[in-house]
N, C-alpha and C positions, 0 to 999 in steps of 0.2 A: 249500614243498612243491608248490605249483601247477606250478612249472617242471619238477620231477621227474615229476609225474603227466602233464604234457603230453609229456615226453620218452618215457615208456613208451607213451603213446597213439600217438605218431607212429611209434615202433618197431613197434608192433603192426600198424600200417597198411602197413608195409614188409616184413613177414614173412609169407610164404605158409604154408599148412598143410604143404607139403613142406619148407619151410625149418624150420618148427617141429619136425618129425620129426627132421631132421638136428641141430638144436640140442639136442633132448632126448637124442639118441644121443651127442652130444659130452659130455654131462654125466651119462652113465649111472652113473658111480661115485658120484654124489651123489643120484641119483633112483632109488629102488628100482623095479623093473619094474612092480609093481602100481600104484605111484603114477604112473609115466610114462603108463600107459594111461588114467588119470583126467584127465590134462592134455590138454585138447582145444583150448585157445586160448592165445594169447600171454599174455593176462591171467592165465589159470590158471598158466602157467609162471612169470610174474613173481611172482605171489602165493606159489607154492611156494618160490621162491628167497628171497623176503623172509622168510617164516616160518622158513626154515632159515639165516638170517643170511648169505646169499650175495649179497644185493642190497639196497642202501639208497641214499638220496639221496647220501650221502657215500662210498659204496662201490660203484663200478661195475666194479671190477677183474675180478670173476668173469665177468660177461657180456662184457667186453672180451676176456678170454682165450678164452671159448667162441666168440665171433665170429671170432677169429683162427684157432683150430684147425678151425673149420667152414668155413674158406675163404670168409668173408663180409667181405672187406676193406672193401666199401662200407658195411656197417653199422658197422664199427669206425671208419672214417674219419668217417662222419656223427656218431657218438657223440662222437668227440674234438673235433668242431667246435661242439658244443652249448654249451660253456661250463661244463657241470657237470664237476667233476673227481673222479676216483676216489681 
């Protein structure tokens, strides 16, 4: 689990507030607008996704998809080189 936590921490460090808004927008079908307003940080976003079974150590497919549609190939590429598999 430490590797997964480190992965989320590093992702957080590479996602700006503007990026976070874009990522939340990309998953607006899965995050109700009132909840989206409560998500103020990447950690909040990751926690929300985990609670709703969209993110787990062995399931990174959802955020890979969000990075892809949000035009963040850098994050997608970085994620794919970490060694954790979706």
